[in-house]
A tleap script that builds the chain and sets N, CA, C and O, in Angstrom:
source leaprc.protein.ff14SB
mol = sequence {
  NMET PRO SER THR ARG LYS THR VAL ASP SER
  ARG GLY SER SER CYS PRO GLY PRO LEU THR
  ASP LEU PHE LYS ALA TYR ARG GLN ALA SER
  VAL GLY ASP VAL ILE ASP LEU LEU ALA THR
  ASP PRO VAL ALA GLU SER ASP VAL GLU ALA
  TRP ALA THR ARG SER GLY ASN ARG VAL ILE
  GLU VAL VAL HIE GLU THR ASP PHE LEU ARG
  ILE THR VAL GLU ILE VAL ARG LYS GLY CARG
}
set mol.1.N position { -63.291 11.946 -23.255 }
set mol.1.CA position { -62.857 13.483 -23.287 }
set mol.1.C position { -62.007 13.769 -24.453 }
set mol.1.O position { -61.051 13.020 -24.654 }
set mol.2.N position { -62.217 14.697 -25.201 }
set mol.2.CA position { -61.441 15.114 -26.337 }
set mol.2.C position { -60.081 15.743 -25.876 }
set mol.2.O position { -59.988 16.388 -24.832 }
set mol.3.N position { -58.992 15.501 -26.758 }
set mol.3.CA position { -57.777 16.024 -26.406 }
set mol.3.C position { -57.736 17.571 -26.555 }
set mol.3.O position { -58.507 18.176 -27.300 }
set mol.4.N position { -56.853 18.126 -25.848 }
set mol.4.CA position { -56.705 19.543 -25.949 }
set mol.4.C position { -55.267 19.887 -26.465 }
set mol.4.O position { -54.358 19.061 -26.541 }
set mol.5.N position { -55.173 21.223 -26.815 }
set mol.5.CA position { -53.762 21.767 -27.337 }
set mol.5.C position { -53.458 22.953 -26.484 }
set mol.5.O position { -54.311 23.832 -26.355 }
set mol.6.N position { -52.379 23.028 -25.933 }
set mol.6.CA position { -51.883 24.023 -25.116 }
set mol.6.C position { -50.557 24.643 -25.702 }
set mol.6.O position { -49.697 23.930 -26.220 }
set mol.7.N position { -50.445 25.963 -25.595 }
set mol.7.CA position { -49.150 26.622 -25.959 }
set mol.7.C position { -48.612 27.100 -24.626 }
set mol.7.O position { -49.286 27.736 -23.816 }
set mol.8.N position { -47.233 26.716 -24.445 }
set mol.8.CA position { -46.399 27.147 -23.354 }
set mol.8.C position { -45.405 28.043 -23.862 }
set mol.8.O position { -44.482 27.645 -24.571 }
set mol.9.N position { -45.571 29.338 -23.498 }
set mol.9.CA position { -44.496 30.349 -24.005 }
set mol.9.C position { -43.264 30.454 -22.923 }
set mol.9.O position { -43.442 31.074 -21.875 }
set mol.10.N position { -42.132 29.887 -23.188 }
set mol.10.CA position { -40.986 29.933 -22.594 }
set mol.10.C position { -39.920 30.923 -23.099 }
set mol.10.O position { -38.814 31.011 -22.566 }
set mol.11.N position { -40.304 31.657 -24.146 }
set mol.11.CA position { -39.400 32.477 -24.874 }
set mol.11.C position { -38.710 33.455 -23.744 }
set mol.11.O position { -39.367 34.011 -22.864 }
set mol.12.N position { -37.428 33.569 -23.886 }
set mol.12.CA position { -36.700 34.381 -22.843 }
set mol.12.C position { -36.154 33.740 -21.783 }
set mol.12.O position { -35.275 34.261 -21.097 }
set mol.13.N position { -36.644 32.524 -21.557 }
set mol.13.CA position { -36.180 31.641 -20.408 }
set mol.13.C position { -34.924 30.790 -20.818 }
set mol.13.O position { -34.828 30.346 -21.962 }
set mol.14.N position { -34.061 30.595 -19.959 }
set mol.14.CA position { -32.920 29.758 -20.251 }
set mol.14.C position { -32.994 28.494 -19.454 }
set mol.14.O position { -33.821 28.365 -18.552 }
set mol.15.N position { -32.111 27.531 -19.788 }
set mol.15.CA position { -32.234 26.211 -19.182 }
set mol.15.C position { -32.051 26.217 -17.763 }
set mol.15.O position { -31.022 26.739 -17.332 }
set mol.16.N position { -32.912 25.704 -16.932 }
set mol.16.CA position { -33.817 24.532 -17.402 }
set mol.16.C position { -35.234 25.112 -17.591 }
set mol.16.O position { -36.164 24.321 -17.744 }
set mol.17.N position { -35.469 26.494 -17.590 }
set mol.17.CA position { -36.687 27.054 -17.681 }
set mol.17.C position { -37.834 26.309 -18.634 }
set mol.17.O position { -38.913 25.871 -18.234 }
set mol.18.N position { -37.346 26.278 -19.938 }
set mol.18.CA position { -38.375 25.728 -20.857 }
set mol.18.C position { -38.837 24.241 -20.575 }
set mol.18.O position { -39.967 23.826 -20.835 }
set mol.19.N position { -37.873 23.530 -20.038 }
set mol.19.CA position { -38.230 22.064 -19.593 }
set mol.19.C position { -39.042 22.136 -18.469 }
set mol.19.O position { -40.001 21.370 -18.373 }
set mol.20.N position { -38.765 23.031 -17.519 }
set mol.20.CA position { -39.704 23.126 -16.245 }
set mol.20.C position { -41.063 23.586 -16.664 }
set mol.20.O position { -42.085 23.108 -16.173 }
set mol.21.N position { -41.062 24.533 -17.591 }
set mol.21.CA position { -42.507 24.849 -18.053 }
set mol.21.C position { -43.244 23.858 -18.681 }
set mol.21.O position { -44.423 23.624 -18.416 }
set mol.22.N position { -42.482 23.180 -19.629 }
set mol.22.CA position { -43.203 21.937 -20.299 }
set mol.22.C position { -43.610 20.872 -19.166 }
set mol.22.O position { -44.705 20.313 -19.245 }
set mol.23.N position { -42.848 20.632 -18.259 }
set mol.23.CA position { -43.380 19.629 -17.312 }
set mol.23.C position { -44.486 20.108 -16.413 }
set mol.23.O position { -45.298 19.288 -15.984 }
set mol.24.N position { -44.575 21.421 -16.092 }
set mol.24.CA position { -45.686 21.811 -15.360 }
set mol.24.C position { -46.991 21.646 -16.343 }
set mol.24.O position { -48.038 21.181 -15.892 }
set mol.25.N position { -46.882 22.004 -17.546 }
set mol.25.CA position { -48.101 21.743 -18.447 }
set mol.25.C position { -48.390 20.206 -18.597 }
set mol.25.O position { -49.546 19.800 -18.713 }
set mol.26.N position { -47.394 19.432 -18.591 }
set mol.26.CA position { -47.502 17.962 -18.708 }
set mol.26.C position { -48.275 17.412 -17.434 }
set mol.26.O position { -49.092 16.499 -17.557 }
set mol.27.N position { -48.005 17.972 -16.254 }
set mol.27.CA position { -48.632 17.498 -15.060 }
set mol.27.C position { -50.178 17.775 -15.222 }
set mol.27.O position { -50.969 17.004 -14.676 }
set mol.28.N position { -50.619 18.820 -15.934 }
set mol.28.CA position { -51.933 19.139 -15.983 }
set mol.28.C position { -52.609 18.529 -17.239 }
set mol.28.O position { -53.819 18.644 -17.431 }
set mol.29.N position { -51.853 17.936 -18.007 }
set mol.29.CA position { -52.464 17.377 -19.296 }
set mol.29.C position { -52.819 15.907 -19.183 }
set mol.29.O position { -52.494 15.203 -18.227 }
set mol.30.N position { -53.525 15.494 -20.260 }
set mol.30.CA position { -54.154 14.190 -20.253 }
set mol.30.C position { -53.469 13.362 -21.539 }
set mol.30.O position { -52.891 13.934 -22.464 }
set mol.31.N position { -53.616 12.089 -21.444 }
set mol.31.CA position { -53.070 11.361 -22.648 }
set mol.31.C position { -53.889 11.739 -23.818 }
set mol.31.O position { -55.119 11.708 -23.763 }
set mol.32.N position { -53.190 12.120 -24.951 }
set mol.32.CA position { -53.765 12.494 -26.151 }
set mol.32.C position { -53.589 13.999 -26.340 }
set mol.32.O position { -53.618 14.481 -27.472 }
set mol.33.N position { -53.403 14.766 -25.225 }
set mol.33.CA position { -53.200 16.212 -25.488 }
set mol.33.C position { -51.982 16.493 -26.064 }
set mol.33.O position { -51.044 15.705 -25.943 }
set mol.34.N position { -51.878 17.616 -26.733 }
set mol.34.CA position { -50.732 18.304 -27.466 }
set mol.34.C position { -50.238 19.647 -26.765 }
set mol.34.O position { -51.002 20.558 -26.445 }
set mol.35.N position { -48.918 19.650 -26.578 }
set mol.35.CA position { -48.298 20.749 -25.953 }
set mol.35.C position { -47.295 21.434 -26.970 }
set mol.35.O position { -46.413 20.770 -27.515 }
set mol.36.N position { -47.471 22.859 -27.216 }
set mol.36.CA position { -46.609 23.639 -28.131 }
set mol.36.C position { -45.665 24.338 -27.202 }
set mol.36.O position { -46.176 25.118 -26.398 }
set mol.37.N position { -44.348 24.177 -27.188 }
set mol.37.CA position { -43.590 24.816 -26.400 }
set mol.37.C position { -42.741 25.717 -27.148 }
set mol.37.O position { -41.979 25.268 -28.005 }
set mol.38.N position { -42.819 27.078 -26.867 }
set mol.38.CA position { -42.177 28.121 -27.653 }
set mol.38.C position { -40.894 28.450 -26.640 }
set mol.38.O position { -41.016 28.741 -25.450 }
set mol.39.N position { -39.680 28.343 -27.344 }
set mol.39.CA position { -38.444 28.512 -26.632 }
set mol.39.C position { -37.404 29.280 -27.362 }
set mol.39.O position { -37.177 28.982 -28.535 }
set mol.40.N position { -36.731 30.265 -26.767 }
set mol.40.CA position { -35.514 30.848 -27.339 }
set mol.40.C position { -34.250 30.144 -27.158 }
set mol.40.O position { -33.314 30.243 -27.952 }
set mol.41.N position { -34.237 29.383 -26.026 }
set mol.41.CA position { -32.975 28.590 -25.705 }
set mol.41.C position { -32.760 27.501 -26.631 }
set mol.41.O position { -33.602 26.609 -26.732 }
set mol.42.N position { -31.736 27.505 -27.289 }
set mol.42.CA position { -31.459 26.307 -28.253 }
set mol.42.C position { -31.204 24.988 -27.548 }
set mol.42.O position { -31.293 23.956 -28.213 }
set mol.43.N position { -30.901 24.932 -26.290 }
set mol.43.CA position { -30.635 23.761 -25.626 }
set mol.43.C position { -32.086 22.976 -25.358 }
set mol.43.O position { -32.184 21.790 -25.040 }
set mol.44.N position { -33.141 23.871 -25.551 }
set mol.44.CA position { -34.597 23.353 -25.217 }
set mol.44.C position { -34.933 22.101 -26.141 }
set mol.44.O position { -35.655 21.189 -25.739 }
set mol.45.N position { -34.369 22.122 -27.387 }
set mol.45.CA position { -34.696 21.055 -28.342 }
set mol.45.C position { -34.137 19.690 -27.756 }
set mol.45.O position { -34.928 18.792 -27.468 }
set mol.46.N position { -32.836 19.546 -27.590 }
set mol.46.CA position { -32.234 18.416 -27.011 }
set mol.46.C position { -32.912 17.955 -25.683 }
set mol.46.O position { -33.239 16.790 -25.460 }
set mol.47.N position { -33.090 19.036 -24.799 }
set mol.47.CA position { -33.789 18.667 -23.553 }
set mol.47.C position { -35.152 18.059 -23.633 }
set mol.47.O position { -35.479 17.073 -22.972 }
set mol.48.N position { -35.876 18.643 -24.407 }
set mol.48.CA position { -37.324 18.175 -24.776 }
set mol.48.C position { -37.233 16.635 -25.217 }
set mol.48.O position { -37.817 15.713 -24.647 }
set mol.49.N position { -36.352 16.518 -26.392 }
set mol.49.CA position { -36.163 15.278 -26.963 }
set mol.49.C position { -35.757 14.132 -25.946 }
set mol.49.O position { -36.290 13.024 -25.995 }
set mol.50.N position { -34.770 14.470 -25.012 }
set mol.50.CA position { -34.439 13.486 -24.039 }
set mol.50.C position { -35.596 13.277 -23.080 }
set mol.50.O position { -35.835 12.123 -22.723 }
set mol.51.N position { -36.325 14.262 -22.635 }
set mol.51.CA position { -37.534 14.058 -21.667 }
set mol.51.C position { -38.435 13.359 -22.433 }
set mol.51.O position { -39.026 12.473 -21.815 }
set mol.52.N position { -38.733 13.496 -23.645 }
set mol.52.CA position { -39.820 12.740 -24.247 }
set mol.52.C position { -39.454 11.214 -24.371 }
set mol.52.O position { -40.325 10.355 -24.233 }
set mol.53.N position { -38.084 10.889 -24.648 }
set mol.53.CA position { -37.716 9.620 -24.747 }
set mol.53.C position { -37.828 8.868 -23.397 }
set mol.53.O position { -38.333 7.746 -23.345 }
set mol.54.N position { -37.311 9.557 -22.224 }
set mol.54.CA position { -37.335 9.114 -20.925 }
set mol.54.C position { -38.814 8.940 -20.446 }
set mol.54.O position { -39.085 8.007 -19.691 }
set mol.55.N position { -39.663 9.712 -20.818 }
set mol.55.CA position { -41.063 9.641 -20.177 }
set mol.55.C position { -41.976 8.953 -21.118 }
set mol.55.O position { -43.138 8.817 -20.736 }
set mol.56.N position { -41.642 8.486 -22.307 }
set mol.56.CA position { -42.489 7.748 -23.079 }
set mol.56.C position { -43.440 8.483 -23.946 }
set mol.56.O position { -44.342 7.912 -24.559 }
set mol.57.N position { -43.203 9.891 -23.990 }
set mol.57.CA position { -43.981 10.674 -24.846 }
set mol.57.C position { -43.268 11.013 -26.142 }
set mol.57.O position { -42.167 10.540 -26.423 }
set mol.58.N position { -43.944 11.858 -26.925 }
set mol.58.CA position { -43.578 11.865 -28.360 }
set mol.58.C position { -43.260 13.364 -28.964 }
set mol.58.O position { -44.215 14.129 -29.099 }
set mol.59.N position { -42.130 13.734 -29.278 }
set mol.59.CA position { -42.045 14.939 -30.128 }
set mol.59.C position { -42.602 14.856 -31.439 }
set mol.59.O position { -42.017 14.146 -32.256 }
set mol.60.N position { -43.655 15.478 -31.779 }
set mol.60.CA position { -44.303 15.535 -33.116 }
set mol.60.C position { -43.557 16.343 -34.069 }
set mol.60.O position { -43.384 15.952 -35.223 }
set mol.61.N position { -43.114 17.432 -33.647 }
set mol.61.CA position { -42.396 18.406 -34.644 }
set mol.61.C position { -41.602 19.389 -33.951 }
set mol.61.O position { -41.951 19.811 -32.848 }
set mol.62.N position { -40.496 19.798 -34.566 }
set mol.62.CA position { -39.581 20.955 -34.086 }
set mol.62.C position { -39.438 21.886 -35.277 }
set mol.62.O position { -38.821 21.556 -36.289 }
set mol.63.N position { -40.027 23.054 -35.119 }
set mol.63.CA position { -39.817 24.099 -36.170 }
set mol.63.C position { -38.984 25.057 -35.651 }
set mol.63.O position { -39.113 25.433 -34.486 }
set mol.64.N position { -38.055 25.540 -36.465 }
set mol.64.CA position { -37.049 26.683 -36.052 }
set mol.64.C position { -37.769 27.953 -36.713 }
set mol.64.O position { -37.623 28.247 -37.900 }
set mol.65.N position { -38.473 28.590 -35.913 }
set mol.65.CA position { -39.097 29.934 -36.387 }
set mol.65.C position { -37.840 31.063 -36.546 }
set mol.65.O position { -36.670 30.759 -36.313 }
set mol.66.N position { -38.202 32.201 -36.913 }
set mol.66.CA position { -37.270 33.249 -36.999 }
set mol.66.C position { -36.416 33.459 -35.774 }
set mol.66.O position { -35.188 33.435 -35.866 }
set mol.67.N position { -37.074 33.676 -34.557 }
set mol.67.CA position { -36.250 33.849 -33.317 }
set mol.67.C position { -36.601 32.930 -32.262 }
set mol.67.O position { -36.274 33.206 -31.108 }
set mol.68.N position { -37.223 31.882 -32.521 }
set mol.68.CA position { -37.443 30.829 -31.382 }
set mol.68.C position { -37.788 29.548 -32.055 }
set mol.68.O position { -37.982 29.441 -33.266 }
set mol.69.N position { -37.855 28.520 -31.127 }
set mol.69.CA position { -38.259 27.230 -31.464 }
set mol.69.C position { -39.692 26.918 -31.041 }
set mol.69.O position { -40.186 27.280 -29.973 }
set mol.70.N position { -40.322 26.196 -32.006 }
set mol.70.CA position { -41.638 25.661 -31.525 }
set mol.70.C position { -41.549 24.118 -31.652 }
set mol.70.O position { -41.375 23.528 -32.718 }
set mol.71.N position { -41.692 23.524 -30.413 }
set mol.71.CA position { -41.553 22.124 -30.218 }
set mol.71.C position { -42.869 21.575 -29.810 }
set mol.71.O position { -43.396 21.944 -28.760 }
set mol.72.N position { -43.417 20.708 -30.601 }
set mol.72.CA position { -44.751 20.132 -30.483 }
set mol.72.C position { -44.553 18.835 -29.868 }
set mol.72.O position { -43.825 18.023 -30.439 }
set mol.73.N position { -45.181 18.513 -28.643 }
set mol.73.CA position { -45.088 17.268 -27.956 }
set mol.73.C position { -46.470 16.661 -27.795 }
set mol.73.O position { -47.354 17.363 -27.303 }
set mol.74.N position { -46.733 15.410 -28.170 }
set mol.74.CA position { -47.966 14.690 -27.875 }
set mol.74.C position { -47.779 13.928 -26.436 }
set mol.74.O position { -46.800 13.257 -26.111 }
set mol.75.N position { -48.694 14.132 -25.823 }
set mol.75.CA position { -48.647 13.298 -24.388 }
set mol.75.C position { -49.328 11.815 -24.793 }
set mol.75.O position { -50.505 11.636 -25.105 }
set mol.76.N position { -48.393 10.919 -24.714 }
set mol.76.CA position { -48.731 9.437 -25.003 }
set mol.76.C position { -48.907 8.663 -23.675 }
set mol.76.O position { -49.652 7.688 -23.574 }
set mol.77.N position { -48.114 9.206 -22.590 }
set mol.77.CA position { -48.068 8.467 -21.499 }
set mol.77.C position { -47.948 9.275 -20.332 }
set mol.77.O position { -47.132 10.197 -20.320 }
set mol.78.N position { -48.709 9.018 -19.300 }
set mol.78.CA position { -48.436 9.847 -17.908 }
set mol.78.C position { -47.683 8.953 -16.890 }
set mol.78.O position { -47.871 7.749 -16.714 }
set mol.79.N position { -46.889 9.671 -16.316 }
set mol.79.CA position { -46.263 8.706 -15.179 }
set mol.79.C position { -46.043 9.704 -14.029 }
set mol.79.O position { -46.769 10.693 -13.922 }
set mol.80.N position { -45.068 9.453 -13.190 }
set mol.80.CA position { -44.677 10.246 -12.180 }
set mol.80.C position { -43.969 11.552 -12.573 }
set mol.80.O position { -43.581 12.331 -11.702 }
savepdb mol mol.pdb
quit
């Protein structure tokens, strides 16, 4: 099955909202999928980096757009 790309818009949500939204998308994703998380909370960057390290997934890119962050995550591993 080909991988998919999903955008999760958490702009306007504060911690832990963006990470919670990412985790919901992660639960629905398959290995090889890519998730773009859009967030206005600056803490989202470090939260997602820490989650990716713990879960064995990979942050591909963090882009600081004009008023939000775009954090791109590749699902490398599925766990609990």
